[in-house]
PDB file of N, H, CA, C and O in Angstrom:
ATOM      1  N   MET A   1      28.299 -23.972 -27.218  1.00  0.00           N
ATOM      2  CA  MET A   1      27.820 -22.915 -26.302  1.00  0.00           C
ATOM      3  C   MET A   1      26.725 -23.804 -25.433  1.00  0.00           C
ATOM      4  O   MET A   1      25.871 -24.478 -26.009  1.00  0.00           O
ATOM      5  N   ALA A   2      26.836 -23.740 -23.948  1.00  0.00           N
ATOM      6  H   ALA A   2      27.529 -23.193 -23.480  1.00  0.00           H
ATOM      7  CA  ALA A   2      25.946 -24.551 -23.489  1.00  0.00           C
ATOM      8  C   ALA A   2      24.465 -23.729 -23.406  1.00  0.00           C
ATOM      9  O   ALA A   2      24.360 -22.556 -23.762  1.00  0.00           O
ATOM     10  N   ALA A   3      23.521 -24.402 -22.964  1.00  0.00           N
ATOM     11  H   ALA A   3      23.606 -25.355 -22.674  1.00  0.00           H
ATOM     12  CA  ALA A   3      22.165 -24.049 -22.878  1.00  0.00           C
ATOM     13  C   ALA A   3      21.894 -22.598 -21.910  1.00  0.00           C
ATOM     14  O   ALA A   3      21.252 -21.585 -22.188  1.00  0.00           O
ATOM     15  N   GLY A   4      22.582 -22.928 -20.811  1.00  0.00           N
ATOM     16  H   GLY A   4      23.104 -23.751 -20.586  1.00  0.00           H
ATOM     17  CA  GLY A   4      22.726 -21.581 -19.788  1.00  0.00           C
ATOM     18  C   GLY A   4      23.132 -20.531 -20.262  1.00  0.00           C
ATOM     19  O   GLY A   4      22.481 -19.508 -20.050  1.00  0.00           O
ATOM     20  N   SER A   5      24.407 -20.485 -21.092  1.00  0.00           N
ATOM     21  H   SER A   5      24.935 -21.316 -21.264  1.00  0.00           H
ATOM     22  CA  SER A   5      25.057 -19.468 -21.323  1.00  0.00           C
ATOM     23  C   SER A   5      24.354 -18.559 -22.545  1.00  0.00           C
ATOM     24  O   SER A   5      24.633 -17.372 -22.715  1.00  0.00           O
ATOM     25  N   ALA A   6      23.637 -19.116 -23.162  1.00  0.00           N
ATOM     26  H   ALA A   6      23.410 -20.080 -23.023  1.00  0.00           H
ATOM     27  CA  ALA A   6      22.846 -18.455 -24.034  1.00  0.00           C
ATOM     28  C   ALA A   6      21.786 -17.238 -23.402  1.00  0.00           C
ATOM     29  O   ALA A   6      21.407 -16.176 -23.898  1.00  0.00           O
ATOM     30  N   LEU A   7      21.541 -17.783 -22.304  1.00  0.00           N
ATOM     31  H   LEU A   7      21.849 -18.645 -21.901  1.00  0.00           H
ATOM     32  CA  LEU A   7      20.683 -16.821 -21.531  1.00  0.00           C
ATOM     33  C   LEU A   7      21.363 -15.957 -20.794  1.00  0.00           C
ATOM     34  O   LEU A   7      20.822 -14.852 -20.775  1.00  0.00           O
ATOM     35  N   LEU A   8      22.397 -16.040 -20.145  1.00  0.00           N
ATOM     36  H   LEU A   8      22.836 -16.938 -20.161  1.00  0.00           H
ATOM     37  CA  LEU A   8      23.198 -15.249 -19.183  1.00  0.00           C
ATOM     38  C   LEU A   8      24.388 -14.397 -19.910  1.00  0.00           C
ATOM     39  O   LEU A   8      25.041 -13.499 -19.379  1.00  0.00           O
ATOM     40  N   GLY A   9      24.518 -14.877 -21.231  1.00  0.00           N
ATOM     41  H   GLY A   9      23.987 -15.606 -21.663  1.00  0.00           H
ATOM     42  CA  GLY A   9      25.893 -14.369 -21.797  1.00  0.00           C
ATOM     43  C   GLY A   9      27.153 -14.849 -21.061  1.00  0.00           C
ATOM     44  O   GLY A   9      27.199 -15.896 -20.414  1.00  0.00           O
ATOM     45  N   THR A  10      28.262 -13.911 -21.232  1.00  0.00           N
ATOM     46  H   THR A  10      28.225 -13.061 -21.757  1.00  0.00           H
ATOM     47  CA  THR A  10      29.498 -14.392 -20.651  1.00  0.00           C
ATOM     48  C   THR A  10      29.397 -14.092 -19.156  1.00  0.00           C
ATOM     49  O   THR A  10      28.474 -13.404 -18.719  1.00  0.00           O
ATOM     50  N   GLY A  11      30.364 -14.617 -18.358  1.00  0.00           N
ATOM     51  H   GLY A  11      31.113 -15.176 -18.713  1.00  0.00           H
ATOM     52  CA  GLY A  11      30.419 -14.284 -16.912  1.00  0.00           C
ATOM     53  C   GLY A  11      30.682 -12.953 -16.809  1.00  0.00           C
ATOM     54  O   GLY A  11      30.185 -12.408 -15.823  1.00  0.00           O
ATOM     55  N   ALA A  12      31.398 -12.194 -17.637  1.00  0.00           N
ATOM     56  H   ALA A  12      31.801 -12.637 -18.438  1.00  0.00           H
ATOM     57  CA  ALA A  12      31.882 -10.886 -17.523  1.00  0.00           C
ATOM     58  C   ALA A  12      30.313  -9.972 -17.765  1.00  0.00           C
ATOM     59  O   ALA A  12      30.022  -8.979 -17.099  1.00  0.00           O
ATOM     60  N   GLU A  13      29.546 -10.491 -18.716  1.00  0.00           N
ATOM     61  H   GLU A  13      29.783 -11.298 -19.257  1.00  0.00           H
ATOM     62  CA  GLU A  13      28.183  -9.654 -18.954  1.00  0.00           C
ATOM     63  C   GLU A  13      27.494  -9.831 -17.669  1.00  0.00           C
ATOM     64  O   GLU A  13      26.921  -8.882 -17.134  1.00  0.00           O
ATOM     65  N   ALA A  14      27.529 -11.116 -17.101  1.00  0.00           N
ATOM     66  H   ALA A  14      27.995 -11.886 -17.536  1.00  0.00           H
ATOM     67  CA  ALA A  14      26.713 -11.302 -15.833  1.00  0.00           C
ATOM     68  C   ALA A  14      27.387 -10.611 -14.768  1.00  0.00           C
ATOM     69  O   ALA A  14      26.658 -10.263 -13.840  1.00  0.00           O
ATOM     70  N   ALA A  15      28.625 -10.327 -14.684  1.00  0.00           N
ATOM     71  H   ALA A  15      29.217 -10.610 -15.438  1.00  0.00           H
ATOM     72  CA  ALA A  15      29.261  -9.598 -13.559  1.00  0.00           C
ATOM     73  C   ALA A  15      28.911  -8.100 -13.677  1.00  0.00           C
ATOM     74  O   ALA A  15      28.814  -7.404 -12.666  1.00  0.00           O
ATOM     75  N   GLY A  16      28.732  -7.635 -14.852  1.00  0.00           N
ATOM     76  H   GLY A  16      28.811  -8.200 -15.673  1.00  0.00           H
ATOM     77  CA  GLY A  16      28.369  -6.344 -15.353  1.00  0.00           C
ATOM     78  C   GLY A  16      26.983  -5.971 -14.881  1.00  0.00           C
ATOM     79  O   GLY A  16      26.782  -4.994 -14.159  1.00  0.00           O
ATOM     80  N   ALA A  17      26.117  -6.709 -15.273  1.00  0.00           N
ATOM     81  H   ALA A  17      26.279  -7.503 -15.859  1.00  0.00           H
ATOM     82  CA  ALA A  17      24.984  -6.602 -14.828  1.00  0.00           C
ATOM     83  C   ALA A  17      24.635  -6.824 -13.353  1.00  0.00           C
ATOM     84  O   ALA A  17      23.718  -6.160 -12.869  1.00  0.00           O
ATOM     85  N   LEU A  18      25.214  -7.595 -12.704  1.00  0.00           N
ATOM     86  H   LEU A  18      25.959  -8.134 -13.097  1.00  0.00           H
ATOM     87  CA  LEU A  18      25.281  -7.698 -11.071  1.00  0.00           C
ATOM     88  C   LEU A  18      25.386  -6.129 -10.656  1.00  0.00           C
ATOM     89  O   LEU A  18      24.541  -5.373 -10.176  1.00  0.00           O
ATOM     90  N   ALA A  19      26.813  -5.915 -11.044  1.00  0.00           N
ATOM     91  H   ALA A  19      27.500  -6.529 -11.435  1.00  0.00           H
ATOM     92  CA  ALA A  19      27.328  -4.488 -10.772  1.00  0.00           C
ATOM     93  C   ALA A  19      26.381  -3.170 -11.019  1.00  0.00           C
ATOM     94  O   ALA A  19      26.255  -2.252 -10.208  1.00  0.00           O
ATOM     95  N   SER A  20      25.843  -3.244 -12.096  1.00  0.00           N
ATOM     96  H   SER A  20      25.945  -3.989 -12.754  1.00  0.00           H
ATOM     97  CA  SER A  20      24.548  -2.343 -12.274  1.00  0.00           C
ATOM     98  C   SER A  20      23.434  -2.260 -11.557  1.00  0.00           C
ATOM     99  O   SER A  20      22.812  -1.236 -11.272  1.00  0.00           O
ATOM    100  N   ILE A  21      23.144  -3.596 -11.211  1.00  0.00           N
ATOM    101  H   ILE A  21      23.649  -4.427 -11.443  1.00  0.00           H
ATOM    102  CA  ILE A  21      22.143  -3.648 -10.232  1.00  0.00           C
ATOM    103  C   ILE A  21      22.317  -3.264  -8.804  1.00  0.00           C
ATOM    104  O   ILE A  21      21.434  -2.681  -8.174  1.00  0.00           O
ATOM    105  N   SER A  22      23.712  -3.671  -8.201  1.00  0.00           N
ATOM    106  H   SER A  22      24.429  -4.145  -8.712  1.00  0.00           H
ATOM    107  CA  SER A  22      24.112  -3.243  -7.013  1.00  0.00           C
ATOM    108  C   SER A  22      24.303  -1.544  -6.930  1.00  0.00           C
ATOM    109  O   SER A  22      24.096  -0.917  -5.891  1.00  0.00           O
ATOM    110  N   ALA A  23      24.698  -0.970  -8.101  1.00  0.00           N
ATOM    111  H   ALA A  23      24.867  -1.479  -8.945  1.00  0.00           H
ATOM    112  CA  ALA A  23      24.996   0.557  -8.105  1.00  0.00           C
ATOM    113  C   ALA A  23      23.641   1.077  -7.970  1.00  0.00           C
ATOM    114  O   ALA A  23      23.436   2.013  -7.197  1.00  0.00           O
ATOM    115  N   ALA A  24      22.582   0.494  -8.734  1.00  0.00           N
ATOM    116  H   ALA A  24      22.749  -0.266  -9.363  1.00  0.00           H
ATOM    117  CA  ALA A  24      21.305   0.972  -8.536  1.00  0.00           C
ATOM    118  C   ALA A  24      20.616   0.891  -7.279  1.00  0.00           C
ATOM    119  O   ALA A  24      19.894   1.797  -6.862  1.00  0.00           O
ATOM    120  N   GLN A  25      20.833  -0.190  -6.669  1.00  0.00           N
ATOM    121  H   GLN A  25      21.420  -0.926  -7.008  1.00  0.00           H
ATOM    122  CA  GLN A  25      20.295  -0.333  -5.169  1.00  0.00           C
ATOM    123  C   GLN A  25      20.842   0.470  -4.071  1.00  0.00           C
ATOM    124  O   GLN A  25      20.223   0.851  -3.078  1.00  0.00           O
ATOM    125  N   ALA A  26      22.363   0.735  -4.430  1.00  0.00           N
ATOM    126  H   ALA A  26      22.866   0.425  -5.237  1.00  0.00           H
ATOM    127  CA  ALA A  26      22.926   1.706  -3.657  1.00  0.00           C
ATOM    128  C   ALA A  26      22.595   3.172  -3.759  1.00  0.00           C
ATOM    129  O   ALA A  26      22.560   3.965  -2.818  1.00  0.00           O
ATOM    130  N   SER A  27      22.316   3.468  -5.246  1.00  0.00           N
ATOM    131  H   SER A  27      22.344   2.824  -6.010  1.00  0.00           H
ATOM    132  CA  SER A  27      21.633   4.919  -5.338  1.00  0.00           C
ATOM    133  C   SER A  27      20.310   4.971  -4.774  1.00  0.00           C
ATOM    134  O   SER A  27      19.952   6.083  -4.386  1.00  0.00           O
ATOM    135  N   ALA A  28      19.504   4.011  -4.642  1.00  0.00           N
ATOM    136  H   ALA A  28      19.795   3.108  -4.958  1.00  0.00           H
ATOM    137  CA  ALA A  28      18.121   4.205  -4.281  1.00  0.00           C
ATOM    138  C   ALA A  28      18.378   4.244  -2.897  1.00  0.00           C
ATOM    139  O   ALA A  28      17.872   5.212  -2.329  1.00  0.00           O
ATOM    140  N   ALA A  29      19.102   3.368  -2.106  1.00  0.00           N
ATOM    141  H   ALA A  29      19.513   2.582  -2.567  1.00  0.00           H
ATOM    142  CA  ALA A  29      19.425   3.601  -0.774  1.00  0.00           C
ATOM    143  C   ALA A  29      19.801   5.054  -0.247  1.00  0.00           C
ATOM    144  O   ALA A  29      19.164   5.582   0.665  1.00  0.00           O
ATOM    145  N   ILE A  30      20.812   5.630  -0.842  1.00  0.00           N
ATOM    146  H   ILE A  30      21.329   5.201  -1.583  1.00  0.00           H
ATOM    147  CA  ILE A  30      21.126   7.064  -0.599  1.00  0.00           C
ATOM    148  C   ILE A  30      20.110   7.915  -0.857  1.00  0.00           C
ATOM    149  O   ILE A  30      19.920   8.878  -0.114  1.00  0.00           O
ATOM    150  N   ALA A  31      19.344   7.678  -1.913  1.00  0.00           N
ATOM    151  H   ALA A  31      19.498   6.895  -2.516  1.00  0.00           H
ATOM    152  CA  ALA A  31      17.925   8.885  -2.148  1.00  0.00           C
ATOM    153  C   ALA A  31      17.230   8.493  -1.073  1.00  0.00           C
ATOM    154  O   ALA A  31      16.754   9.460  -0.477  1.00  0.00           O
ATOM    155  N   MET A  32      16.965   7.382  -0.556  1.00  0.00           N
ATOM    156  H   MET A  32      17.352   6.597  -1.040  1.00  0.00           H
ATOM    157  CA  MET A  32      15.849   7.164   0.493  1.00  0.00           C
ATOM    158  C   MET A  32      16.337   7.801   1.832  1.00  0.00           C
ATOM    159  O   MET A  32      15.554   8.433   2.541  1.00  0.00           O
ATOM    160  N   ALA A  33      17.700   7.614   2.175  1.00  0.00           N
ATOM    161  H   ALA A  33      18.336   7.100   1.599  1.00  0.00           H
ATOM    162  CA  ALA A  33      18.293   8.055   3.427  1.00  0.00           C
ATOM    163  C   ALA A  33      18.169   9.764   3.169  1.00  0.00           C
ATOM    164  O   ALA A  33      17.653  10.451   4.050  1.00  0.00           O
ATOM    165  N   ALA A  34      18.535  10.214   2.260  1.00  0.00           N
ATOM    166  H   ALA A  34      18.955   9.655   1.544  1.00  0.00           H
ATOM    167  CA  ALA A  34      18.439  11.676   1.889  1.00  0.00           C
ATOM    168  C   ALA A  34      16.972  11.992   2.125  1.00  0.00           C
ATOM    169  O   ALA A  34      16.781  12.904   2.929  1.00  0.00           O
ATOM    170  N   GLN A  35      15.874  11.414   1.579  1.00  0.00           N
ATOM    171  H   GLN A  35      16.029  10.673   0.925  1.00  0.00           H
ATOM    172  CA  GLN A  35      14.547  11.810   1.942  1.00  0.00           C
ATOM    173  C   GLN A  35      14.094  11.870   3.113  1.00  0.00           C
ATOM    174  O   GLN A  35      13.232  12.679   3.454  1.00  0.00           O
ATOM    175  N   VAL A  36      14.782  10.765   4.100  1.00  0.00           N
ATOM    176  H   VAL A  36      15.483  10.107   3.823  1.00  0.00           H
ATOM    177  CA  VAL A  36      14.506  10.530   5.492  1.00  0.00           C
ATOM    178  C   VAL A  36      14.930  11.739   6.227  1.00  0.00           C
ATOM    179  O   VAL A  36      14.246  12.208   7.137  1.00  0.00           O
ATOM    180  N   GLU A  37      16.186  12.309   5.795  1.00  0.00           N
ATOM    181  H   GLU A  37      16.742  11.928   5.056  1.00  0.00           H
ATOM    182  CA  GLU A  37      16.852  13.519   6.497  1.00  0.00           C
ATOM    183  C   GLU A  37      16.376  14.626   6.259  1.00  0.00           C
ATOM    184  O   GLU A  37      16.456  15.499   7.124  1.00  0.00           O
ATOM    185  N   MET A  38      15.691  14.908   4.900  1.00  0.00           N
ATOM    186  H   MET A  38      15.626  14.199   4.198  1.00  0.00           H
ATOM    187  CA  MET A  38      14.632  15.967   4.499  1.00  0.00           C
ATOM    188  C   MET A  38      13.439  16.203   5.271  1.00  0.00           C
ATOM    189  O   MET A  38      12.990  17.285   5.648  1.00  0.00           O
ATOM    190  N   ALA A  39      12.939  14.917   5.472  1.00  0.00           N
ATOM    191  H   ALA A  39      13.304  14.038   5.165  1.00  0.00           H
ATOM    192  CA  ALA A  39      11.562  14.792   6.318  1.00  0.00           C
ATOM    193  C   ALA A  39      11.904  15.297   7.711  1.00  0.00           C
ATOM    194  O   ALA A  39      11.169  16.165   8.182  1.00  0.00           O
ATOM    195  N   LYS A  40      12.837  14.897   8.358  1.00  0.00           N
ATOM    196  H   LYS A  40      13.434  14.192   7.976  1.00  0.00           H
ATOM    197  CA  LYS A  40      13.186  15.181   9.624  1.00  0.00           C
ATOM    198  C   LYS A  40      13.584  16.733   9.785  1.00  0.00           C
ATOM    199  O   LYS A  40      13.432  17.280  10.878  1.00  0.00           O
ATOM    200  N   ILE A  41      14.122  17.468   8.621  1.00  0.00           N
ATOM    201  H   ILE A  41      14.245  17.024   7.733  1.00  0.00           H
ATOM    202  CA  ILE A  41      14.343  18.743   8.745  1.00  0.00           C
ATOM    203  C   ILE A  41      12.976  19.538   8.611  1.00  0.00           C
ATOM    204  O   ILE A  41      12.631  20.516   9.274  1.00  0.00           O
ATOM    205  N   GLN A  42      12.262  18.880   7.578  1.00  0.00           N
ATOM    206  H   GLN A  42      12.542  18.086   7.040  1.00  0.00           H
ATOM    207  CA  GLN A  42      10.879  19.592   7.528  1.00  0.00           C
ATOM    208  C   GLN A  42       9.955  19.476   8.671  1.00  0.00           C
ATOM    209  O   GLN A  42       9.043  20.286   8.838  1.00  0.00           O
ATOM    210  N   ASN A  43      10.185  18.436   9.496  1.00  0.00           N
ATOM    211  H   ASN A  43      10.925  17.778   9.360  1.00  0.00           H
ATOM    212  CA  ASN A  43       9.319  18.291  10.880  1.00  0.00           C
ATOM    213  C   ASN A  43       9.816  19.143  11.684  1.00  0.00           C
ATOM    214  O   ASN A  43       9.002  19.819  12.313  1.00  0.00           O
ATOM    215  N   ALA A  44      11.084  19.351  11.888  1.00  0.00           N
ATOM    216  H   ALA A  44      11.745  18.801  11.377  1.00  0.00           H
ATOM    217  CA  ALA A  44      11.917  20.033  12.809  1.00  0.00           C
ATOM    218  C   ALA A  44      11.330  21.537  12.667  1.00  0.00           C
ATOM    219  O   ALA A  44      10.864  22.235  13.568  1.00  0.00           O
ATOM    220  N   ILE A  45      11.480  21.856  11.259  1.00  0.00           N
ATOM    221  H   ILE A  45      11.858  21.289  10.527  1.00  0.00           H
ATOM    222  CA  ILE A  45      10.966  23.447  10.946  1.00  0.00           C
ATOM    223  C   ILE A  45       9.631  23.554  11.455  1.00  0.00           C
ATOM    224  O   ILE A  45       9.451  24.550  12.156  1.00  0.00           O
ATOM    225  N   ALA A  46       8.524  22.703  11.271  1.00  0.00           N
ATOM    226  H   ALA A  46       8.671  21.894  10.702  1.00  0.00           H
ATOM    227  CA  ALA A  46       6.956  22.880  11.330  1.00  0.00           C
ATOM    228  C   ALA A  46       6.999  22.780  12.845  1.00  0.00           C
ATOM    229  O   ALA A  46       6.112  23.452  13.373  1.00  0.00           O
ATOM    230  N   LEU A  47       7.856  22.067  13.762  1.00  0.00           N
ATOM    231  H   LEU A  47       8.575  21.521  13.334  1.00  0.00           H
ATOM    232  CA  LEU A  47       7.832  22.089  15.259  1.00  0.00           C
ATOM    233  C   LEU A  47       8.269  23.569  15.765  1.00  0.00           C
ATOM    234  O   LEU A  47       7.674  24.161  16.665  1.00  0.00           O
ATOM    235  N   ASN A  48       9.273  24.031  15.137  1.00  0.00           N
ATOM    236  H   ASN A  48       9.756  23.550  14.406  1.00  0.00           H
ATOM    237  CA  ASN A  48       9.699  25.318  15.571  1.00  0.00           C
ATOM    238  C   ASN A  48       8.722  26.398  15.090  1.00  0.00           C
ATOM    239  O   ASN A  48       8.663  27.435  15.751  1.00  0.00           O
ATOM    240  N   GLU A  49       7.961  26.260  14.020  1.00  0.00           N
ATOM    241  H   GLU A  49       8.009  25.418  13.482  1.00  0.00           H
ATOM    242  CA  GLU A  49       6.948  27.159  13.599  1.00  0.00           C
ATOM    243  C   GLU A  49       5.718  27.124  14.805  1.00  0.00           C
ATOM    244  O   GLU A  49       5.224  28.116  15.338  1.00  0.00           O
ATOM    245  N   ALA A  50       5.447  25.992  15.016  1.00  0.00           N
ATOM    246  H   ALA A  50       5.848  25.185  14.583  1.00  0.00           H
ATOM    247  CA  ALA A  50       4.253  25.723  15.975  1.00  0.00           C
ATOM    248  C   ALA A  50       4.719  26.408  17.491  1.00  0.00           C
ATOM    249  O   ALA A  50       4.015  27.136  18.191  1.00  0.00           O
ATOM    250  N   MET A  51       5.970  25.998  17.747  1.00  0.00           N
ATOM    251  H   MET A  51       6.543  25.406  17.179  1.00  0.00           H
ATOM    252  CA  MET A  51       6.346  26.396  18.997  1.00  0.00           C
ATOM    253  C   MET A  51       6.351  28.177  19.045  1.00  0.00           C
ATOM    254  O   MET A  51       5.920  28.788  20.023  1.00  0.00           O
ATOM    255  N   CYS A  52       6.788  28.708  18.091  1.00  0.00           N
ATOM    256  H   CYS A  52       7.138  28.212  17.297  1.00  0.00           H
ATOM    257  CA  CYS A  52       6.901  30.183  17.786  1.00  0.00           C
ATOM    258  C   CYS A  52       5.231  30.692  17.915  1.00  0.00           C
ATOM    259  O   CYS A  52       4.905  31.660  18.601  1.00  0.00           O
ATOM    260  N   HIS A  53       4.463  30.037  17.298  1.00  0.00           N
ATOM    261  H   HIS A  53       4.727  29.250  16.740  1.00  0.00           H
ATOM    262  CA  HIS A  53       3.147  30.455  17.493  1.00  0.00           C
ATOM    263  C   HIS A  53       2.559  30.369  18.893  1.00  0.00           C
ATOM    264  O   HIS A  53       1.810  31.203  19.401  1.00  0.00           O
ATOM    265  N   VAL A  54       3.009  29.223  19.454  1.00  0.00           N
ATOM    266  H   VAL A  54       3.617  28.546  19.040  1.00  0.00           H
ATOM    267  CA  VAL A  54       2.507  29.228  20.919  1.00  0.00           C
ATOM    268  C   VAL A  54       2.802  30.104  21.650  1.00  0.00           C
ATOM    269  O   VAL A  54       1.978  30.602  22.417  1.00  0.00           O
ATOM    270  N   GLN A  55       4.164  30.525  21.570  1.00  0.00           N
ATOM    271  H   GLN A  55       4.833  30.120  20.947  1.00  0.00           H
ATOM    272  CA  GLN A  55       4.830  31.672  22.435  1.00  0.00           C
ATOM    273  C   GLN A  55       4.346  32.851  22.008  1.00  0.00           C
ATOM    274  O   GLN A  55       4.135  33.673  22.900  1.00  0.00           O
ATOM    275  N   GLU A  56       4.093  33.197  20.823  1.00  0.00           N
ATOM    276  H   GLU A  56       4.264  32.530  20.099  1.00  0.00           H
ATOM    277  CA  GLU A  56       3.144  34.538  20.739  1.00  0.00           C
ATOM    278  C   GLU A  56       1.716  34.355  21.122  1.00  0.00           C
ATOM    279  O   GLU A  56       1.068  35.397  21.215  1.00  0.00           O
ATOM    280  N   GLU A  57       1.139  33.306  21.347  1.00  0.00           N
ATOM    281  H   GLU A  57       1.665  32.459  21.271  1.00  0.00           H
ATOM    282  CA  GLU A  57      -0.179  33.241  21.831  1.00  0.00           C
ATOM    283  C   GLU A  57      -0.007  33.400  23.358  1.00  0.00           C
ATOM    284  O   GLU A  57      -0.737  34.160  23.994  1.00  0.00           O
ATOM    285  N   ILE A  58       0.878  32.740  23.878  1.00  0.00           N
ATOM    286  H   ILE A  58       1.472  32.123  23.361  1.00  0.00           H
ATOM    287  CA  ILE A  58       1.076  32.973  25.376  1.00  0.00           C
ATOM    288  C   ILE A  58       1.521  34.666  25.743  1.00  0.00           C
ATOM    289  O   ILE A  58       1.168  35.257  26.764  1.00  0.00           O
ATOM    290  N   GLY A  59       2.250  35.163  24.798  1.00  0.00           N
ATOM    291  H   GLY A  59       2.537  34.684  23.969  1.00  0.00           H
ATOM    292  CA  GLY A  59       2.619  36.631  24.982  1.00  0.00           C
ATOM    293  C   GLY A  59       1.350  37.473  24.765  1.00  0.00           C
ATOM    294  O   GLY A  59       1.176  38.460  25.480  1.00  0.00           O
ATOM    295  N   LYS A  60       0.544  37.174  23.916  1.00  0.00           N
ATOM    296  H   LYS A  60       0.685  36.373  23.336  1.00  0.00           H
ATOM    297  CA  LYS A  60      -0.772  37.936  23.926  1.00  0.00           C
ATOM    298  C   LYS A  60      -1.584  37.742  25.318  1.00  0.00           C
ATOM    299  O   LYS A  60      -1.924  38.702  26.010  1.00  0.00           O
ATOM    300  N   GLY A  61      -1.850  36.419  25.640  1.00  0.00           N
ATOM    301  H   GLY A  61      -1.573  35.639  25.078  1.00  0.00           H
ATOM    302  CA  GLY A  61      -2.416  36.307  27.073  1.00  0.00           C
ATOM    303  C   GLY A  61      -1.811  36.940  28.052  1.00  0.00           C
ATOM    304  O   GLY A  61      -2.527  37.540  28.855  1.00  0.00           O
ATOM    305  N   VAL A  62      -0.428  36.960  28.215  1.00  0.00           N
ATOM    306  H   VAL A  62       0.153  36.474  27.563  1.00  0.00           H
ATOM    307  CA  VAL A  62       0.204  37.545  29.197  1.00  0.00           C
ATOM    308  C   VAL A  62      -0.315  39.189  29.314  1.00  0.00           C
ATOM    309  O   VAL A  62      -0.852  39.740  30.274  1.00  0.00           O
ATOM    310  N   LYS A  63      -0.012  39.658  28.205  1.00  0.00           N
ATOM    311  H   LYS A  63       0.425  39.210  27.425  1.00  0.00           H
ATOM    312  CA  LYS A  63      -0.174  41.110  28.009  1.00  0.00           C
ATOM    313  C   LYS A  63      -1.781  41.442  28.280  1.00  0.00           C
ATOM    314  O   LYS A  63      -2.083  42.527  28.778  1.00  0.00           O
ATOM    315  N   ALA A  64      -2.578  40.676  28.006  1.00  0.00           N
ATOM    316  H   ALA A  64      -2.332  39.796  27.601  1.00  0.00           H
ATOM    317  CA  ALA A  64      -3.846  40.847  28.213  1.00  0.00           C
ATOM    318  C   ALA A  64      -4.101  40.903  29.631  1.00  0.00           C
ATOM    319  O   ALA A  64      -4.761  41.818  30.123  1.00  0.00           O
ATOM    320  N   LEU A  65      -3.538  39.831  30.404  1.00  0.00           N
ATOM    321  H   LEU A  65      -3.002  39.087  30.004  1.00  0.00           H
ATOM    322  CA  LEU A  65      -3.738  39.879  31.714  1.00  0.00           C
ATOM    323  C   LEU A  65      -3.064  40.981  32.450  1.00  0.00           C
ATOM    324  O   LEU A  65      -3.552  41.281  33.540  1.00  0.00           O
ATOM    325  N   ALA A  66      -1.958  41.671  32.004  1.00  0.00           N
ATOM    326  H   ALA A  66      -1.562  41.428  31.119  1.00  0.00           H
ATOM    327  CA  ALA A  66      -1.340  42.640  32.368  1.00  0.00           C
ATOM    328  C   ALA A  66      -1.989  44.045  32.517  1.00  0.00           C
ATOM    329  O   ALA A  66      -1.643  44.927  33.303  1.00  0.00           O
ATOM    330  N   GLN A  67      -3.000  44.079  31.608  1.00  0.00           N
ATOM    331  H   GLN A  67      -3.281  43.362  30.970  1.00  0.00           H
ATOM    332  CA  GLN A  67      -3.814  45.355  31.404  1.00  0.00           C
ATOM    333  C   GLN A  67      -4.934  45.479  32.411  1.00  0.00           C
ATOM    334  O   GLN A  67      -5.685  46.454  32.383  1.00  0.00           O
TER     335      GLN A  67
END
């Protein structure tokens, strides 16, 4: 057995470890992308709520001016 193979194991074990790392990285990237999309949705909701509030306040002002 060579000195390096004791640390890395067989080629198949190394390939399996690399595949696991790649799968974990892909999973993390997918999770991060999902978080970004959820943040976009939350921002859109917050913006919509703010716009509704502004429209309500404008409506109150118009109603007050009309009286």
